[in-house]
N, C-alpha and C positions, 0 to 999 in steps of 0.2 A: 351552351344551352339555347341556341336559337329556336329549335324545334318547340321547346317548352314555351318560350315567349310567345311564338306563333299559337300554340294550343290555347293559351289563356288570355291573349291580349284583349278578346272581345269581353272579357270578364273584369279585367283589370283596369280597363280605361275609365269605368265609373265605379271604382270599388268603394267610395265612400258614400254612394247613395243608391245602390243596387244589391240585388241577390249576388250570388257568387259561386266560387269553385273551391273545391279541395282536391288536390292532385298528389300522387306519389309514385316513384319508380322504385322497384326494387331489384337486385341483383344476387344471386345466390342465397335468398332468403333473407336478406338484410336490406333496410330502407336506405337507398343513396340519395334520395332526393325527396322533399315533402314541402308543400307550401300552400296555403289557404287565403281566400280574398272575399271581400264583399260580406254580406248579411245573411244570417239564418232567419232573422225576423225583422223586417223593415219597420214595422211600426214601433217596436221598442230598440231599435238599432243594436240588436245582438250580433256581434261578429262571428264569423265562421272560423272554427279551427280543427285540428286534427280530431277532437272527439266530437265533433257536430255529426249528428246522425241525420242520414239522408234517406229517402224512401228509395230502394234498389230496384223497385220495378221488376222487370224481367230477368235481372241479375240473379234474383232469387230463385231462378231455375237450377243453376248449378247447385245450390244447397239441397234442394229437393232431390236432384239426381244422385248426389253423393249419399243421402239418408237411403235412398233406395238400394244403392250400392253396398252400403254398410250392412243392410238387412239380407242382402243376396249374399255376401261373404259368410254371414251367420247363419245361413240356410233357413231363414225365417220365411222368405218369398223367393220365387224363382223368376227372372225377368222374361223368360220365354214361356210363362203360363198365360193361359187366355184370361182376360179380366173377369170373365164370367166365374171364374173360380172365387173371386174375391167379392164380386157384385152379382150374386145370383138373381137377383131381381131385375138387371137390365134387360131391356128387349133383345130377343134373339138376334135381330140385325146386326147386334155388336159382338157375335160370338166369335168372330175369327180375329178380333182385336188382341194382341199380346201386350203385356207390361212394356216390352221393348219398343212397340209402335207408339205408346205414350210418350216415352222417353225421346224418340228421334223424331217426332211429329210425321209420322207415316200412317196414322190410325184412320184418317179421313173423318174424324169427328169436326164438326162444325165449330169455330172459334167463335166462343160465346161474347168475346170483347167488341168484336166487330158488329155482331147482331144487336148487342144491348146498347152501343152508341147510337145506333140508328133509331132506336126506340127510346132513347133517353132514360135507359133504367140502370146505368151502372152504379149510381150512389148507394151505397149499403148492400150492395149484392153480396150473398153468402155463397159457401159451397154448396149449402143444400139447394139453393136456388139454382145453381149451375146443374147439379145432379137432376133436377126436375126438369130443367131446359132439355138436357140430353135425353130424357125419357120421352119427351113430347116431340122430338124431331122425328121427321118422316124416313129420312134415308142418310146413309153416309155421302159425303160429298165425293168420295171416291173409293174404289175397291181397295181393302187394306194392302199396304205394302207396294202400291202401284205408283207413289207419288209422295214427295215431300211437300207439305203445306203447314205451316205454322199454326199451332193450336194451343191457346192457353187453356183450352177445357181439359186437354189431356194431362196437364200438370195439376189442375185442380184434382182431377180422378186420383193422381199419383198421391197427393196429400191425403186423401180421404182412404186411400188403400192403406198408407202407412198406418193411419189411425186404427183401421180394422185390425192389423196383422199384431200390433204392439199393444192395443188397448188402453192407449192413452193419447192425448192430443198431439197433433203435429207440432205445436210449439213446445211442449214440455219434452218430446222425444228428442226434437232438435238440440235443446238447451242441454239436456243431460248427457247425450252421447255424441255431439259434434262441437258444439259451441264452447261449452266449458272446458273439455279436454283441450281445445285449442288456446284457451285463455281470451276467447271472444266474450267478455263479461258484459261488454256494451251494445251488443247485438240483439234485437227484438223482433219477435213476430207479432204483427199487428193482427188481432184476432177479433171475434164478435163481441168479445167483453170490452173492446176498445181501451186497451192498458194506456196509460200514460207512458210515453216515450221520452225519457229525459234528454236534454240537449238536443232536440229535435230542430230540424231547418223546416220551414215552411215554403210550399211551392209558390210559385209567381209565374204569371205570363206578363209579356208586354204588349200594351196596346195603345196605340197613339202617343207613344213616348212616356207611357206611364205604366208602372208595375201594379198589377193587379192580382190579388190572392187567388191561386189555383190550386188548392191543396188536395192531398190524397184522400179518396171518401169510399174506396171499395173494401169489402171485409172478406175476400177469399185468399186461401192460402195455396201454397205449391207453385202457382204461376208468378206470384207476385208476394206482397205482404211483409216483406222484411225490411226493416230499418237498420243501417249500420253507419260506420265511420271509416275514416282513412286508416286509423290506427288498427282497429280490427281486420279490416280487409287485408292489411299486409301480413297478419296471422293466417288469414283465409288462403291467400295465395300459395302459402307453403303447403297446403294440403296435397298439391297437384305435382310436387317433387319429393315427397317424403312419405313414409308409411306411418305418419302421425294418425291417421283415421283410416285409410284405404291400403291395401297391398298393392304392389307395382301390377299384379295381374289384373287387378279391378281398374287401376289407373289407365292401364293399357287399353281395357275395353272402353273406358270413357273416351278416349283419344281416337278411337278407331271408328271410322264412320260406317254406317250400316248401308248394305247393298238393297236395292230395291228388288222387287220380283224379277225384274228384267236383267238383273245383275249390274245396272248401272248405279254408280254411288252417288249419294246425297253429300252435302258440305255441312251436315249437323249430327251432332251425336252427345246425348245424355248432358244437356244443359249448355252446350258450347258450339259455336260455329267452329269448323276445323278448317284450315288451309295449309298448303305446303308450298313454300317460296325458297328457292336455293337450297333444296333438301333440308330445310328446317320447318318443324311444325308449329304453326301458331293456333293457339285456341283464343277465341275472343267471344263477347257477347256484350250488347248495350241493353240498355233499359230506359224506356221512355213512357211516362203516363203523368197526366196532369201536369204540374209545373216542376217535374223533375226528369233529369236526364243523366244516364250513369254508363260507365263504360269500364270493362277490364279486359286486357289483352296479355298474353304471355307466350313468350317463346321457349317452347319446351327444352329445346337443346342449349340455349344460351341461360337459361334459367333467369330469364329478364322479364319482368311484368310492369305494365302501365296502368294505373288505377285513376279514374276521374269520376267525381261526384258534382253535381250542380243542382241548384234550385231554382233555375229558370231555363227555358229552352232558348237556344240561339241557333240560328241558321247555320253556324260553322259545323254543327253537328254532322250534318250529312257528309260534308267533306272529310271530317275525322274518320268516321266510320267507313267509309270508302277506301281511304288511305292508311287504315290502321295497321294493316300488315307490314308495309313499307316503314311507316313511323316507328314501329316497335323494332324492326330490325336496325334501322338507322340508328336509333337511341342506344341499343344493345351495344353498338359498336364503340361509342364514345363515353358510355358511363362506366 
């Protein structure tokens, strides 16, 4: 387990006085290794365990994409439709954007996250705020389908689209159709109602060798907004190798990257970055916002996954994410 030790050593060395980490490895749908260290709440010295709920940040996008594909299978929406079908009041400049362009970040929509950070307006921002932001924007950043550029804005629109076609909140739809059937009873969508999230971790940042609260404060859904824990995410990763929620046909669509207009492939599809190493397909995504950093990676052929949740950013994350494909394949051989 040398690789595991390397992954968590920056968290475990001060585990009696710092935020921490929760980690799990799964093989063939079963948890083969799980451990948690540090505190979810430094002020009250609450220890992290496998039931501690972390803010998932961009890992939430995989839930949004599955929700869209669930509705696509049911014939409720078509991922090849123009978004104007669902948002007829959007400016005409967005007429060429299809639902699939939102899913794979080829829409050309400005990423609100970057724009709002510059203006210090992220706190308490809502989906409606993002919709108004889209309507005010002068132009797309690039012509639809000509480029991949990560956009949280597109996934906020997907959440709103889901609400339009099902007539209920994104949170309720996810709970009833995806989370409950999977047994993920301790996973929550943080909405404008600001529901109480039980057993939650608080986010922290390190400054001058001290930990300061750096907690989640955005109210958007679709691009983020979900809290979950290691035990529930062990159930979530089963979604991508079984027919529990989606058919194999839909899962194959999720794993197949879209081609740009010039026929070049991107490395992203439906809430996951996609890579191929040694003829093995790896899907992975990280999430990072405020004091939280998260990661899920899965080797499809090996049916092996690595899940990591933390409530304090460490410099080690850049190295982990850059080497995540190799780490997953190495671990899959020894577990």
